[in-house]
N, C-alpha and C positions, 0 to 999 in steps of 0.2 A: 612873370605874371603874378599879379597881386591878388590875394584871397582875403576876404574879410574874416575877422575872428568868428563871427556868427556862422558863416559858411564853413569855416574850418571845423568848428565844433560840431556842426551838423554832419559834415563828411566823416569826422572822427566817430561820431555816434553810429552812423550807418556802417562804417567799417567794423566797429566793435560788434554790432548786431549781426552782420554778415559772418564775421569770424566765429561768433558764438553759434550761429546756425550751422556753420561748417563743422565745428567741433561736435555739436550734437549729432549731425549726420554721420560723422566718422564713428562716434560711439555706437550709434544705432547699427551701422554696418558691421562693426566688430561684434556686437551682441547677436546680430542675425547670423553672422558666420559661425559663431560659437554654437548657437542653437542649431544651425544646420548640421554642423559636425556632430553634435550630440545626437540629434535625431537620426542622422545617417548611421552612426554607430549603433544606436538602439535598433534601427530597422535591420541592419546587417546581423546583429546578434539574434534578433527575432527570426530573421530568415534562416540563419544557421540552425537555430533550434527547431524551426518548422521542418527543415530538411532532415535533421536527425530523427525527428518524430516520424516523418513519412517513411524514412528508411527502416526505422524500427518496426513500424506497422507492416511494411512490406515483408520484412524478415519473419515477423510473427505469422503473417498470413501464409507464407510459404511453409513454415514449420508446422502450422496447424493443418494445412492441406495435406502434407505428408503424413501427419499423425492420423488424420481422418481416413486417409486411404488405407493406412496400415490397420486401423481398427475395423474398417469395413471388411477387409480381407479376413481378419480374425473372426469377426462375427459370422461371415459366410462359412468359414471352416467349422466353427462351433455349431452352427445350425445343421450342417451336414452330419457332424458327429452325433448330435442329438437325434436327428432323424434315423440314423443308422442304429443308435441304441434303442430307440422306440421300436424299430422293426425287429431287432434281436429279442427284445422283451416280449413282443407280440408272438414271435415264433416259440419262445420258451413257454409262454402262457398257454399257447395252443397245444404244445407237446404235453404239458402238464395236465391240461384238461382232458386230452386224449388218454393219457396214462391212468387217470383216476376215474374216467368214464363220465366226465361232466359234459361231453359233447354229444351224448346220446339224445336223440330226438324225443324219446319218451319222457325225458325230464321236463321238456317244455310243455308237454301235454298235462303233466301232473301239477304244474304251477297253478293252473286255474282251480284244481281240486284243493290245493293247500289253503286257499283263501276261504273256502266254505266247508271245511271238514267238520264233522260232528264232534270229534274228541278234542277239538282245539280248546285250550284252557281260556276261560273268560274271567275277567276281574269283576268281582262283586262290587256293586255300587251301594254304599251305605245310605239309607234314607233317613 
């Protein structure tokens, strides 16, 4: 089969163009595969980091929950101790007041007299 030179050159140009397109497509495929591997590696690393952060937060939450529970127990115990100490102090104060006579009801009656007594010292106002 005979092919003219012009037809041959046309077919050769088409062949070169198609071959160039194929090479470009192969380069694009390799670049996309590389980008895909890189992105997959980055996403895997980010996912691993996210999992580590989540586990660390969970461990912190568990540790802080235990710490809070322990502190609540301590605060409850200390509040009980403070209440007991206040009751003891009130009993001791009442015993002292009784011992020195400060619980006598006549003292309450004299309190009103103390505010208006005649011999109460007054400060002189300079004019």
